[in-house]
All heavy atoms as a GROMACS GRO file, in nm:
protein
  619
    1MET      N    1   5.431   6.509  -2.846
    1MET     CA    2   5.352   6.438  -2.953
    1MET      C    3   5.408   6.300  -2.965
    1MET      O    4   5.523   6.273  -2.959
    1MET     CB    5   5.374   6.516  -3.085
    1MET     CG    6   5.293   6.464  -3.197
    1MET     SD    7   5.309   6.580  -3.334
    1MET     CE    8   5.252   6.475  -3.464
    2ILE      N    9   5.316   6.204  -2.985
    2ILE     CA   10   5.352   6.066  -2.986
    2ILE      C   11   5.311   5.997  -3.120
    2ILE      O   12   5.199   6.012  -3.161
    2ILE     CB   13   5.287   5.985  -2.868
    2ILE    CG1   14   5.337   6.042  -2.736
    2ILE    CG2   15   5.319   5.833  -2.878
    2ILE    CD1   16   5.272   5.972  -2.614
    3VAL      N   17   5.405   5.919  -3.177
    3VAL     CA   18   5.373   5.839  -3.290
    3VAL      C   19   5.382   5.695  -3.242
    3VAL      O   20   5.485   5.649  -3.200
    3VAL     CB   21   5.470   5.853  -3.403
    3VAL    CG1   22   5.445   5.754  -3.516
    3VAL    CG2   23   5.468   5.999  -3.464
    4GLN      N   24   5.258   5.632  -3.232
    4GLN     CA   25   5.258   5.486  -3.178
    4GLN      C   26   5.255   5.387  -3.287
    4GLN      O   27   5.294   5.278  -3.270
    4GLN     CB   28   5.143   5.475  -3.085
    4GLN     CG   29   5.164   5.549  -2.956
    4GLN     CD   30   5.053   5.524  -2.855
    4GLN    OE1   31   4.935   5.525  -2.890
    4GLN    NE2   32   5.089   5.497  -2.729
    5LEU      N   33   5.202   5.422  -3.404
    5LEU     CA   34   5.196   5.328  -3.516
    5LEU      C   35   5.207   5.407  -3.643
    5LEU      O   36   5.130   5.497  -3.670
    5LEU     CB   37   5.069   5.254  -3.511
    5LEU     CG   38   5.042   5.152  -3.623
    5LEU    CD1   39   5.138   5.041  -3.620
    5LEU    CD2   40   4.899   5.099  -3.619
    6LEU      N   41   5.302   5.366  -3.717
    6LEU     CA   42   5.319   5.418  -3.859
    6LEU      C   43   5.338   5.300  -3.944
    6LEU      O   44   5.442   5.229  -3.944
    6LEU     CB   45   5.439   5.510  -3.860
    6LEU     CG   46   5.470   5.573  -3.998
    6LEU    CD1   47   5.354   5.653  -4.052
    6LEU    CD2   48   5.596   5.659  -3.981
    7ALA      N   49   5.240   5.264  -4.018
    7ALA     CA   50   5.241   5.151  -4.112
    7ALA      C   51   5.212   5.191  -4.257
    7ALA      O   52   5.115   5.264  -4.282
    7ALA     CB   53   5.132   5.047  -4.065
    8ILE      N   54   5.304   5.157  -4.337
    8ILE     CA   55   5.293   5.186  -4.479
    8ILE      C   56   5.263   5.046  -4.548
    8ILE      O   57   5.338   4.957  -4.542
    8ILE     CB   58   5.422   5.241  -4.539
    8ILE    CG1   59   5.466   5.369  -4.463
    8ILE    CG2   60   5.411   5.277  -4.686
    8ILE    CD1   61   5.382   5.477  -4.462
    9PRO      N   62   5.143   5.041  -4.614
    9PRO     CA   63   5.108   4.913  -4.686
    9PRO      C   64   5.217   4.880  -4.785
    9PRO      O   65   5.283   4.964  -4.847
    9PRO     CB   66   4.979   4.944  -4.759
    9PRO     CG   67   4.920   5.063  -4.678
    9PRO     CD   68   5.041   5.141  -4.634
   10GLU      N   69   5.236   4.749  -4.795
   10GLU     CA   70   5.344   4.698  -4.875
   10GLU      C   71   5.362   4.752  -5.015
   10GLU      O   72   5.464   4.790  -5.068
   10GLU     CB   73   5.341   4.543  -4.881
   10GLU     CG   74   5.469   4.485  -4.935
   10GLU     CD   75   5.476   4.333  -4.923
   10GLU    OE1   76   5.406   4.283  -4.831
   10GLU    OE2   77   5.540   4.269  -5.003
   11PRO      N   78   5.250   4.770  -5.088
   11PRO     CA   79   5.254   4.829  -5.219
   11PRO      C   80   5.310   4.967  -5.228
   11PRO      O   81   5.356   5.019  -5.333
   11PRO     CB   82   5.115   4.823  -5.280
   11PRO     CG   83   5.038   4.733  -5.194
   11PRO     CD   84   5.108   4.734  -5.057
   12TYR      N   85   5.312   5.037  -5.112
   12TYR     CA   86   5.356   5.177  -5.109
   12TYR      C   87   5.488   5.197  -5.044
   12TYR      O   88   5.536   5.308  -5.025
   12TYR     CB   89   5.246   5.265  -5.044
   12TYR     CG   90   5.115   5.254  -5.122
   12TYR    CD1   91   5.014   5.174  -5.072
   12TYR    CD2   92   5.099   5.334  -5.234
   12TYR    CE1   93   4.893   5.162  -5.130
   12TYR    CE2   94   4.977   5.316  -5.302
   12TYR     CZ   95   4.876   5.245  -5.249
   12TYR     OH   96   4.756   5.230  -5.316
   13GLN      N   97   5.548   5.090  -4.997
   13GLN     CA   98   5.677   5.093  -4.929
   13GLN      C   99   5.785   5.132  -5.026
   13GLN      O  100   5.774   5.110  -5.147
   13GLN     CB  101   5.703   4.965  -4.856
   13GLN     CG  102   5.611   4.934  -4.744
   13GLN     CD  103   5.640   4.809  -4.668
   13GLN    OE1  104   5.741   4.729  -4.704
   13GLN    NE2  105   5.562   4.773  -4.577
   14HIS      N  106   5.890   5.189  -4.976
   14HIS     CA  107   6.010   5.235  -5.061
   14HIS      C  108   5.973   5.347  -5.158
   14HIS      O  109   6.031   5.351  -5.264
   14HIS     CB  110   6.069   5.106  -5.127
   14HIS     CG  111   6.101   4.998  -5.030
   14HIS    ND1  112   6.201   5.003  -4.940
   14HIS    CD2  113   6.041   4.872  -5.023
   14HIS    CE1  114   6.194   4.892  -4.866
   14HIS    NE2  115   6.107   4.808  -4.919
   15GLN      N  116   5.871   5.420  -5.123
   15GLN     CA  117   5.834   5.529  -5.208
   15GLN      C  118   5.837   5.662  -5.134
   15GLN      O  119   5.767   5.762  -5.170
   15GLN     CB  120   5.690   5.506  -5.262
   15GLN     CG  121   5.689   5.385  -5.360
   15GLN     CD  122   5.550   5.365  -5.412
   15GLN    OE1  123   5.473   5.459  -5.445
   15GLN    NE2  124   5.513   5.236  -5.433
   16ASP      N  125   5.908   5.670  -5.022
   16ASP     CA  126   5.923   5.794  -4.947
   16ASP      C  127   5.806   5.839  -4.861
   16ASP      O  128   5.811   5.941  -4.809
   16ASP     CB  129   5.978   5.902  -5.037
   16ASP     CG  130   6.067   6.000  -4.964
   16ASP    OD1  131   6.152   5.953  -4.878
   16ASP    OD2  132   6.059   6.120  -4.997
   17TYR      N  133   5.709   5.752  -4.848
   17TYR     CA  134   5.592   5.793  -4.766
   17TYR      C  135   5.624   5.802  -4.614
   17TYR      O  136   5.571   5.890  -4.544
   17TYR     CB  137   5.472   5.698  -4.791
   17TYR     CG  138   5.415   5.709  -4.922
   17TYR    CD1  139   5.419   5.600  -5.014
   17TYR    CD2  140   5.352   5.828  -4.966
   17TYR    CE1  141   5.360   5.620  -5.140
   17TYR    CE2  142   5.298   5.844  -5.092
   17TYR     CZ  143   5.303   5.732  -5.176
   17TYR     OH  144   5.252   5.748  -5.303
   18MET      N  145   5.708   5.708  -4.565
   18MET     CA  146   5.740   5.714  -4.427
   18MET      C  147   5.811   5.845  -4.388
   18MET      O  148   5.786   5.912  -4.291
   18MET     CB  149   5.825   5.592  -4.386
   18MET     CG  150   5.867   5.598  -4.239
   18MET     SD  151   5.968   5.456  -4.199
   18MET     CE  152   6.056   5.514  -4.060
   19ARG      N  153   5.906   5.880  -4.473
   19ARG     CA  154   5.982   6.004  -4.460
   19ARG      C  155   5.883   6.126  -4.456
   19ARG      O  156   5.894   6.217  -4.374
   19ARG     CB  157   6.089   6.022  -4.563
   19ARG     CG  158   6.156   6.159  -4.548
   19ARG     CD  159   6.279   6.177  -4.638
   19ARG     NE  160   6.378   6.090  -4.600
   19ARG     CZ  161   6.468   6.116  -4.500
   19ARG    NH1  162   6.452   6.224  -4.419
   19ARG    NH2  163   6.565   6.033  -4.475
   20GLN      N  164   5.788   6.128  -4.544
   20GLN     CA  165   5.699   6.240  -4.553
   20GLN      C  166   5.613   6.250  -4.428
   20GLN      O  167   5.586   6.360  -4.381
   20GLN     CB  168   5.610   6.223  -4.684
   20GLN     CG  169   5.680   6.239  -4.809
   20GLN     CD  170   5.591   6.217  -4.930
   20GLN    OE1  171   5.479   6.257  -4.935
   20GLN    NE2  172   5.648   6.158  -5.031
   21LEU      N  173   5.558   6.132  -4.380
   21LEU     CA  174   5.480   6.133  -4.261
   21LEU      C  175   5.557   6.176  -4.140
   21LEU      O  176   5.515   6.247  -4.060
   21LEU     CB  177   5.415   5.998  -4.234
   21LEU     CG  178   5.306   5.959  -4.342
   21LEU    CD1  179   5.268   5.815  -4.326
   21LEU    CD2  180   5.188   6.051  -4.324
   22MET      N  181   5.687   6.123  -4.127
   22MET     CA  182   5.773   6.159  -4.017
   22MET      C  183   5.808   6.309  -4.019
   22MET      O  184   5.810   6.375  -3.920
   22MET     CB  185   5.894   6.075  -4.010
   22MET     CG  186   5.865   5.929  -3.966
   22MET     SD  187   5.804   5.930  -3.798
   22MET     CE  188   5.935   5.999  -3.706
   23ASP      N  189   5.836   6.362  -4.135
   23ASP     CA  190   5.876   6.501  -4.156
   23ASP      C  191   5.751   6.588  -4.107
   23ASP      O  192   5.770   6.689  -4.041
   23ASP     CB  193   5.911   6.541  -4.296
   23ASP     CG  194   6.051   6.486  -4.335
   23ASP    OD1  195   6.132   6.458  -4.240
   23ASP    OD2  196   6.086   6.486  -4.456
   24PHE      N  197   5.632   6.540  -4.144
   24PHE     CA  198   5.516   6.619  -4.104
   24PHE      C  199   5.496   6.610  -3.955
   24PHE      O  200   5.474   6.718  -3.889
   24PHE     CB  201   5.384   6.552  -4.172
   24PHE     CG  202   5.260   6.621  -4.136
   24PHE    CD1  203   5.232   6.744  -4.180
   24PHE    CD2  204   5.171   6.548  -4.052
   24PHE    CE1  205   5.113   6.804  -4.139
   24PHE    CE2  206   5.052   6.608  -4.018
   24PHE     CZ  207   5.019   6.732  -4.058
   25ALA      N  208   5.515   6.498  -3.890
   25ALA     CA  209   5.499   6.486  -3.747
   25ALA      C  210   5.604   6.570  -3.677
   25ALA      O  211   5.584   6.637  -3.574
   25ALA     CB  212   5.517   6.340  -3.706
   26LEU      N  213   5.730   6.565  -3.728
   26LEU     CA  214   5.838   6.645  -3.668
   26LEU      C  215   5.805   6.800  -3.675
   26LEU      O  216   5.838   6.870  -3.589
   26LEU     CB  217   5.971   6.612  -3.736
   26LEU     CG  218   6.032   6.479  -3.702
   26LEU    CD1  219   6.143   6.441  -3.792
   26LEU    CD2  220   6.092   6.486  -3.554
   27GLN      N  221   5.757   6.841  -3.793
   27GLN     CA  222   5.718   6.975  -3.814
   27GLN      C  223   5.608   7.023  -3.719
   27GLN      O  224   5.617   7.129  -3.650
   27GLN     CB  225   5.661   6.993  -3.955
   27GLN     CG  226   5.624   7.137  -3.987
   27GLN     CD  227   5.567   7.147  -4.131
   27GLN    OE1  228   5.554   7.048  -4.203
   27GLN    NE2  229   5.544   7.272  -4.173
   28ILE      N  230   5.510   6.939  -3.692
   28ILE     CA  231   5.404   6.973  -3.600
   28ILE      C  232   5.455   6.977  -3.458
   28ILE      O  233   5.428   7.073  -3.384
   28ILE     CB  234   5.289   6.868  -3.599
   28ILE    CG1  235   5.221   6.867  -3.741
   28ILE    CG2  236   5.184   6.890  -3.488
   28ILE    CD1  237   5.134   6.978  -3.772
   29ALA      N  238   5.537   6.879  -3.416
   29ALA     CA  239   5.595   6.881  -3.285
   29ALA      C  240   5.680   7.006  -3.261
   29ALA      O  241   5.677   7.070  -3.158
   29ALA     CB  242   5.676   6.754  -3.259
   30LYS      N  243   5.765   7.038  -3.360
   30LYS     CA  244   5.847   7.157  -3.352
   30LYS      C  245   5.767   7.280  -3.342
   30LYS      O  246   5.797   7.372  -3.266
   30LYS     CB  247   5.942   7.163  -3.470
   30LYS     CG  248   6.050   7.267  -3.465
   30LYS     CD  249   6.147   7.258  -3.576
   30LYS     CE  250   6.261   7.359  -3.551
   30LYS     NZ  251   6.366   7.337  -3.647
   31SER      N  252   5.655   7.292  -3.414
   31SER     CA  253   5.575   7.411  -3.411
   31SER      C  254   5.517   7.436  -3.271
   31SER      O  255   5.487   7.549  -3.235
   31SER     CB  256   5.466   7.413  -3.516
   31SER     OG  257   5.358   7.320  -3.479
   32TYR      N  258   5.500   7.329  -3.189
   32TYR     CA  259   5.451   7.339  -3.052
   32TYR      C  260   5.559   7.329  -2.950
   32TYR      O  261   5.538   7.319  -2.837
   32TYR     CB  262   5.342   7.241  -3.031
   32TYR     CG  263   5.209   7.259  -3.101
   32TYR    CD1  264   5.177   7.197  -3.218
   32TYR    CD2  265   5.118   7.351  -3.047
   32TYR    CE1  266   5.060   7.225  -3.287
   32TYR    CE2  267   5.002   7.375  -3.109
   32TYR     CZ  268   4.969   7.310  -3.237
   32TYR     OH  269   4.857   7.336  -3.299
   33ASP      N  270   5.681   7.322  -2.998
   33ASP     CA  271   5.803   7.308  -2.915
   33ASP      C  272   5.792   7.184  -2.825
   33ASP      O  273   5.816   7.188  -2.699
   33ASP     CB  274   5.824   7.438  -2.827
   33ASP     CG  275   5.955   7.437  -2.775
   33ASP    OD1  276   6.057   7.385  -2.830
   33ASP    OD2  277   5.977   7.503  -2.661
   34LEU      N  278   5.748   7.070  -2.880
   34LEU     CA  279   5.730   6.949  -2.812
   34LEU      C  280   5.830   6.843  -2.866
   34LEU      O  281   5.864   6.855  -2.986
   34LEU     CB  282   5.587   6.894  -2.831
   34LEU     CG  283   5.475   6.981  -2.776
   34LEU    CD1  284   5.338   6.918  -2.825
   34LEU    CD2  285   5.486   6.980  -2.622
   35PRO      N  286   5.870   6.753  -2.786
   35PRO     CA  287   5.952   6.641  -2.836
   35PRO      C  288   5.860   6.545  -2.911
   35PRO      O  289   5.739   6.542  -2.880
   35PRO     CB  290   6.008   6.573  -2.714
   35PRO     CG  291   5.912   6.611  -2.603
   35PRO     CD  292   5.857   6.740  -2.634
   36LEU      N  293   5.916   6.477  -3.002
   36LEU     CA  294   5.842   6.368  -3.070
   36LEU      C  295   5.875   6.236  -3.015
   36LEU      O  296   5.997   6.202  -3.018
   36LEU     CB  297   5.867   6.368  -3.224
   36LEU     CG  298   5.795   6.263  -3.305
   36LEU    CD1  299   5.641   6.294  -3.308
   36LEU    CD2  300   5.844   6.271  -3.450
   37VAL      N  301   5.787   6.166  -2.958
   37VAL     CA  302   5.806   6.038  -2.903
   37VAL      C  303   5.755   5.928  -2.996
   37VAL      O  304   5.646   5.940  -3.054
   37VAL     CB  305   5.734   6.020  -2.764
   37VAL    CG1  306   5.746   5.882  -2.708
   37VAL    CG2  307   5.785   6.126  -2.668
   38ILE      N  308   5.833   5.828  -3.021
   38ILE     CA  309   5.801   5.725  -3.118
   38ILE      C  310   5.811   5.593  -3.045
   38ILE      O  311   5.910   5.560  -2.974
   38ILE     CB  312   5.900   5.712  -3.241
   38ILE    CG1  313   5.902   5.857  -3.305
   38ILE    CG2  314   5.870   5.608  -3.331
   38ILE    CD1  315   6.016   5.875  -3.404
   39GLU      N  316   5.701   5.510  -3.059
   39GLU     CA  317   5.704   5.372  -2.992
   39GLU      C  318   5.695   5.272  -3.109
   39GLU      O  319   5.614   5.290  -3.203
   39GLU     CB  320   5.588   5.360  -2.898
   39GLU     CG  321   5.598   5.458  -2.778
   39GLU     CD  322   5.490   5.437  -2.683
   39GLU    OE1  323   5.392   5.365  -2.705
   39GLU    OE2  324   5.495   5.507  -2.574
   40THR      N  325   5.771   5.163  -3.092
   40THR     CA  326   5.758   5.052  -3.189
   40THR      C  327   5.781   4.922  -3.122
   40THR      O  328   5.819   4.919  -3.007
   40THR     CB  329   5.865   5.080  -3.306
   40THR    OG1  330   5.843   4.977  -3.404
   40THR    CG2  331   6.005   5.065  -3.255
   41ASP      N  332   5.762   4.821  -3.194
   41ASP     CA  333   5.760   4.687  -3.143
   41ASP      C  334   5.876   4.594  -3.192
   41ASP      O  335   5.882   4.481  -3.162
   41ASP     CB  336   5.633   4.614  -3.156
   41ASP     CG  337   5.589   4.590  -3.302
   41ASP    OD1  338   5.661   4.655  -3.386
   41ASP    OD2  339   5.494   4.519  -3.333
   42GLU      N  340   5.958   4.652  -3.278
   42GLU     CA  341   6.069   4.571  -3.331
   42GLU      C  342   6.198   4.659  -3.339
   42GLU      O  343   6.196   4.778  -3.378
   42GLU     CB  344   6.037   4.538  -3.477
   42GLU     CG  345   5.922   4.438  -3.493
   42GLU     CD  346   5.899   4.395  -3.632
   42GLU    OE1  347   5.995   4.404  -3.717
   42GLU    OE2  348   5.786   4.360  -3.670
   43LYS      N  349   6.308   4.586  -3.299
   43LYS     CA  350   6.435   4.659  -3.302
   43LYS      C  351   6.469   4.712  -3.442
   43LYS      O  352   6.522   4.822  -3.462
   43LYS     CB  353   6.543   4.562  -3.245
   43LYS     CG  354   6.686   4.628  -3.248
   43LYS     CD  355   6.696   4.738  -3.149
   43LYS     CE  356   6.835   4.787  -3.138
   43LYS     NZ  357   6.864   4.914  -3.195
   44LEU      N  358   6.441   4.628  -3.542
   44LEU     CA  359   6.469   4.670  -3.680
   44LEU      C  360   6.397   4.803  -3.712
   44LEU      O  361   6.455   4.885  -3.781
   44LEU     CB  362   6.419   4.558  -3.778
   44LEU     CG  363   6.428   4.593  -3.928
   44LEU    CD1  364   6.583   4.610  -3.963
   44LEU    CD2  365   6.368   4.480  -4.012
   45LYS      N  366   6.280   4.821  -3.667
   45LYS     CA  367   6.212   4.948  -3.692
   45LYS      C  368   6.280   5.067  -3.626
   45LYS      O  369   6.286   5.178  -3.673
   45LYS     CB  370   6.067   4.940  -3.641
   45LYS     CG  371   5.988   4.845  -3.731
   45LYS     CD  372   5.844   4.839  -3.679
   45LYS     CE  373   5.763   4.731  -3.752
   45LYS     NZ  374   5.627   4.708  -3.692
   46CYS      N  375   6.338   5.039  -3.510
   46CYS     CA  376   6.419   5.144  -3.445
   46CYS      C  377   6.530   5.196  -3.534
   46CYS      O  378   6.558   5.320  -3.545
   46CYS     CB  379   6.489   5.100  -3.317
   46CYS     SG  380   6.371   5.057  -3.186
   47ASP      N  381   6.595   5.106  -3.605
   47ASP     CA  382   6.701   5.142  -3.692
   47ASP      C  383   6.651   5.230  -3.808
   47ASP      O  384   6.715   5.321  -3.855
   47ASP     CB  385   6.776   5.021  -3.750
   47ASP     CG  386   6.837   4.937  -3.638
   47ASP    OD1  387   6.864   4.985  -3.528
   47ASP    OD2  388   6.858   4.813  -3.657
   48LYS      N  389   6.528   5.202  -3.854
   48LYS     CA  390   6.475   5.278  -3.962
   48LYS      C  391   6.445   5.425  -3.922
   48LYS      O  392   6.442   5.511  -4.007
   48LYS     CB  393   6.339   5.219  -4.012
   48LYS     CG  394   6.365   5.088  -4.083
   48LYS     CD  395   6.235   5.025  -4.136
   48LYS     CE  396   6.258   4.903  -4.214
   48LYS     NZ  397   6.143   4.853  -4.279
   49TYR      N  398   6.419   5.449  -3.797
   49TYR     CA  399   6.404   5.586  -3.749
   49TYR      C  400   6.528   5.662  -3.718
   49TYR      O  401   6.531   5.775  -3.689
   49TYR     CB  402   6.313   5.585  -3.623
   49TYR     CG  403   6.167   5.549  -3.646
   49TYR    CD1  404   6.120   5.419  -3.610
   49TYR    CD2  405   6.078   5.631  -3.705
   49TYR    CE1  406   5.989   5.380  -3.625
   49TYR    CE2  407   5.950   5.594  -3.730
   49TYR     CZ  408   5.896   5.472  -3.690
   49TYR     OH  409   5.779   5.431  -3.707
   50GLY      N  410   6.641   5.593  -3.724
   50GLY     CA  411   6.771   5.652  -3.695
   50GLY      C  412   6.807   5.781  -3.766
   50GLY      O  413   6.863   5.866  -3.711
   51HIS      N  414   6.769   5.789  -3.895
   51HIS     CA  415   6.799   5.902  -3.976
   51HIS      C  416   6.713   6.026  -3.947
   51HIS      O  417   6.733   6.127  -3.998
   51HIS     CB  418   6.802   5.870  -4.122
   51HIS     CG  419   6.674   5.823  -4.175
   51HIS    ND1  420   6.636   5.688  -4.168
   51HIS    CD2  421   6.576   5.880  -4.238
   51HIS    CE1  422   6.512   5.667  -4.219
   51HIS    NE2  423   6.476   5.785  -4.264
   52PHE      N  424   6.627   6.004  -3.850
   52PHE     CA  425   6.536   6.122  -3.799
   52PHE      C  426   6.601   6.182  -3.674
   52PHE      O  427   6.528   6.255  -3.605
   52PHE     CB  428   6.392   6.081  -3.786
   52PHE     CG  429   6.322   6.046  -3.906
   52PHE    CD1  430   6.300   5.910  -3.944
   52PHE    CD2  431   6.285   6.139  -4.007
   52PHE    CE1  432   6.236   5.870  -4.056
   52PHE    CE2  433   6.225   6.102  -4.118
   52PHE     CZ  434   6.201   5.974  -4.149
   53ALA      N  435   6.717   6.147  -3.644
   53ALA     CA  436   6.789   6.199  -3.523
   53ALA      C  437   6.713   6.165  -3.393
   53ALA      O  438   6.692   6.249  -3.305
   53ALA     CB  439   6.806   6.353  -3.537
   54VAL      N  440   6.661   6.042  -3.385
   54VAL     CA  441   6.598   5.996  -3.266
   54VAL      C  442   6.696   5.917  -3.178
   54VAL      O  443   6.790   5.863  -3.234
   54VAL     CB  444   6.472   5.911  -3.298
   54VAL    CG1  445   6.368   5.986  -3.374
   54VAL    CG2  446   6.508   5.784  -3.371
   55LYS      N  447   6.669   5.910  -3.051
   55LYS     CA  448   6.753   5.824  -2.970
   55LYS      C  449   6.662   5.729  -2.890
   55LYS      O  450   6.551   5.767  -2.851
   55LYS     CB  451   6.841   5.905  -2.881
   55LYS     CG  452   6.772   5.998  -2.782
   55LYS     CD  453   6.872   6.074  -2.694
   55LYS     CE  454   6.794   6.159  -2.598
   55LYS     NZ  455   6.872   6.234  -2.512
   56LEU      N  456   6.712   5.609  -2.872
   56LEU     CA  457   6.639   5.509  -2.799
   56LEU      C  458   6.648   5.543  -2.646
   56LEU      O  459   6.756   5.571  -2.596
   56LEU     CB  460   6.701   5.368  -2.823
   56LEU     CG  461   6.633   5.254  -2.762
   56LEU    CD1  462   6.490   5.234  -2.807
   56LEU    CD2  463   6.716   5.130  -2.777
   57VAL      N  464   6.530   5.552  -2.580
   57VAL     CA  465   6.530   5.590  -2.443
   57VAL      C  466   6.482   5.478  -2.349
   57VAL      O  467   6.505   5.488  -2.231
   57VAL     CB  468   6.449   5.716  -2.420
   57VAL    CG1  469   6.520   5.836  -2.480
   57VAL    CG2  470   6.301   5.707  -2.471
   58ASN      N  471   6.409   5.381  -2.405
   58ASN     CA  472   6.371   5.267  -2.323
   58ASN      C  473   6.334   5.142  -2.400
   58ASN      O  474   6.303   5.153  -2.517
   58ASN     CB  475   6.259   5.305  -2.221
   58ASN     CG  476   6.127   5.324  -2.290
   58ASN    OD1  477   6.102   5.285  -2.402
   58ASN    ND2  478   6.033   5.385  -2.213
   59LYS      N  479   6.348   5.034  -2.336
   59LYS     CA  480   6.304   4.900  -2.390
   59LYS      C  481   6.225   4.830  -2.287
   59LYS      O  482   6.267   4.814  -2.171
   59LYS     CB  483   6.432   4.821  -2.427
   59LYS     CG  484   6.404   4.688  -2.484
   59LYS     CD  485   6.536   4.609  -2.514
   59LYS     CE  486   6.502   4.467  -2.558
   59LYS     NZ  487   6.629   4.396  -2.583
   60ARG      N  488   6.099   4.801  -2.328
   60ARG     CA  489   6.015   4.729  -2.234
   60ARG      C  490   6.006   4.582  -2.272
   60ARG      O  491   5.983   4.551  -2.390
   60ARG     CB  492   5.875   4.795  -2.234
   60ARG     CG  493   5.870   4.934  -2.180
   60ARG     CD  494   5.739   5.002  -2.189
   60ARG     NE  495   5.672   4.985  -2.316
   60ARG     CZ  496   5.685   5.072  -2.422
   60ARG    NH1  497   5.763   5.178  -2.404
   60ARG    NH2  498   5.625   5.055  -2.537
   61ASP      N  499   6.010   4.496  -2.170
   61ASP     CA  500   6.000   4.355  -2.198
   61ASP      C  501   5.850   4.311  -2.174
   61ASP      O  502   5.801   4.326  -2.063
   61ASP     CB  503   6.090   4.272  -2.103
   61ASP     CG  504   6.094   4.125  -2.130
   61ASP    OD1  505   6.009   4.075  -2.200
   61ASP    OD2  506   6.185   4.062  -2.070
   62PHE      N  507   5.783   4.268  -2.273
   62PHE     CA  508   5.642   4.227  -2.259
   62PHE      C  509   5.630   4.077  -2.230
   62PHE      O  510   5.519   4.020  -2.221
   62PHE     CB  511   5.564   4.264  -2.388
   62PHE     CG  512   5.553   4.408  -2.413
   62PHE    CD1  513   5.580   4.458  -2.540
   62PHE    CD2  514   5.518   4.500  -2.318
   62PHE    CE1  515   5.572   4.597  -2.570
   62PHE    CE2  516   5.506   4.636  -2.334
   62PHE     CZ  517   5.536   4.687  -2.465
   63GLY      N  518   5.748   4.003  -2.227
   63GLY     CA  519   5.737   3.866  -2.207
   63GLY      C  520   5.727   3.789  -2.349
   63GLY      O  521   5.697   3.854  -2.449
   64ASP      N  522   5.746   3.662  -2.339
   64ASP     CA  523   5.729   3.583  -2.464
   64ASP      C  524   5.815   3.635  -2.579
   64ASP      O  525   5.769   3.629  -2.699
   64ASP     CB  526   5.585   3.571  -2.507
   64ASP     CG  527   5.490   3.497  -2.410
   64ASP    OD1  528   5.546   3.411  -2.340
   64ASP    OD2  529   5.378   3.526  -2.400
   65ASP      N  530   5.928   3.688  -2.544
   65ASP     CA  531   6.028   3.739  -2.644
   65ASP      C  532   5.975   3.855  -2.726
   65ASP      O  533   6.003   3.877  -2.840
   65ASP     CB  534   6.069   3.625  -2.740
   65ASP     CG  535   6.216   3.616  -2.758
   65ASP    OD1  536   6.289   3.682  -2.682
   65ASP    OD2  537   6.265   3.543  -2.847
   66ARG      N  538   5.882   3.940  -2.663
   66ARG     CA  539   5.830   4.052  -2.726
   66ARG      C  540   5.877   4.179  -2.647
   66ARG      O  541   5.877   4.177  -2.527
   66ARG     CB  542   5.673   4.048  -2.726
   66ARG     CG  543   5.624   3.938  -2.810
   66ARG     CD  544   5.469   3.928  -2.805
   66ARG     NE  545   5.414   3.932  -2.675
   66ARG     CZ  546   5.321   4.022  -2.634
   66ARG    NH1  547   5.279   4.116  -2.711
   66ARG    NH2  548   5.281   4.024  -2.506
   67TYR      N  549   5.912   4.281  -2.720
   67TYR     CA  550   5.960   4.402  -2.657
   67TYR      C  551   5.900   4.523  -2.724
   67TYR      O  552   5.851   4.526  -2.833
   67TYR     CB  553   6.109   4.411  -2.684
   67TYR     CG  554   6.187   4.300  -2.615
   67TYR    CD1  555   6.219   4.187  -2.689
   67TYR    CD2  556   6.227   4.309  -2.480
   67TYR    CE1  557   6.287   4.077  -2.638
   67TYR    CE2  558   6.292   4.197  -2.424
   67TYR     CZ  559   6.322   4.087  -2.496
   67TYR     OH  560   6.390   3.988  -2.435
   68GLY      N  561   5.901   4.633  -2.639
   68GLY     CA  562   5.854   4.763  -2.698
   68GLY      C  563   5.968   4.863  -2.681
   68GLY      O  564   6.052   4.852  -2.584
   69TYR      N  565   5.987   4.945  -2.780
   69TYR     CA  566   6.101   5.035  -2.780
   69TYR      C  567   6.048   5.180  -2.790
   69TYR      O  568   5.958   5.212  -2.862
   69TYR     CB  569   6.192   5.011  -2.907
   69TYR     CG  570   6.244   4.872  -2.907
   69TYR    CD1  571   6.171   4.771  -2.974
   69TYR    CD2  572   6.364   4.842  -2.850
   69TYR    CE1  573   6.230   4.641  -2.976
   69TYR    CE2  574   6.423   4.716  -2.852
   69TYR     CZ  575   6.348   4.615  -2.911
   69TYR     OH  576   6.398   4.489  -2.919
   70GLY      N  577   6.098   5.268  -2.698
   70GLY     CA  578   6.059   5.402  -2.699
   70GLY      C  579   6.178   5.486  -2.735
   70GLY      O  580   6.289   5.479  -2.697
   71MET      N  581   6.146   5.583  -2.836
   71MET     CA  582   6.248   5.674  -2.893
   71MET      C  583   6.198   5.811  -2.879
   71MET      O  584   6.077   5.840  -2.867
   71MET     CB  585   6.282   5.635  -3.030
   71MET     CG  586   6.342   5.499  -3.052
   71MET     SD  587   6.328   5.448  -3.220
   71MET     CE  588   6.158   5.403  -3.235
   72ILE      N  589   6.293   5.904  -2.878
   72ILE     CA  590   6.254   6.049  -2.869
   72ILE      C  591   6.335   6.130  -2.966
   72ILE      O  592   6.458   6.107  -2.990
   72ILE     CB  593   6.270   6.100  -2.722
   72ILE    CG1  594   6.203   6.243  -2.708
   72ILE    CG2  595   6.417   6.105  -2.684
   72ILE    CD1  596   6.180   6.276  -2.565
   73CYS      N  597   6.275   6.230  -3.022
   73CYS     CA  598   6.340   6.327  -3.107
   73CYS      C  599   6.309   6.467  -3.047
   73CYS      O  600   6.193   6.501  -3.046
   73CYS     CB  601   6.294   6.319  -3.249
   73CYS     SG  602   6.374   6.438  -3.356
   74GLU      N  603   6.413   6.530  -2.994
   74GLU     CA  604   6.390   6.662  -2.934
   74GLU      C  605   6.419   6.769  -3.032
   74GLU      O  606   6.520   6.765  -3.098
   74GLU     CB  607   6.469   6.675  -2.807
   74GLU     CG  608   6.429   6.571  -2.704
   74GLU     CD  609   6.490   6.593  -2.566
   74GLU    OE1  610   6.480   6.710  -2.520
   74GLU    OE2  611   6.541   6.500  -2.508
   75ASN      N  612   6.328   6.867  -3.042
   75ASN     CA  613   6.354   6.978  -3.140
   75ASN      C  614   6.433   7.085  -3.075
   75ASN      O  615   6.428   7.124  -2.973
   75ASN     CB  616   6.218   7.033  -3.185
   75ASN     CG  617   6.136   6.928  -3.256
   75ASN    OD1  618   6.184   6.864  -3.349
   75ASN    ND2  619   6.013   6.908  -3.214
   0.00000   0.00000   0.00000
């Protein structure tokens, strides 16, 4: 299962919505015995996923100082 974009509008940030959505995605992945793959475009966002027991598995260089980060959470 892949999460490629998880965006919480600013008025709703810091209200636990990201955790709820991630917990839901993790639950679905676990029910199918699949790893959860997360992709993001900022290193700071990688740190935000850290408490979900994910590990960084790759960093892609898109040029022009832009990168993509791939993380995985295995159930």
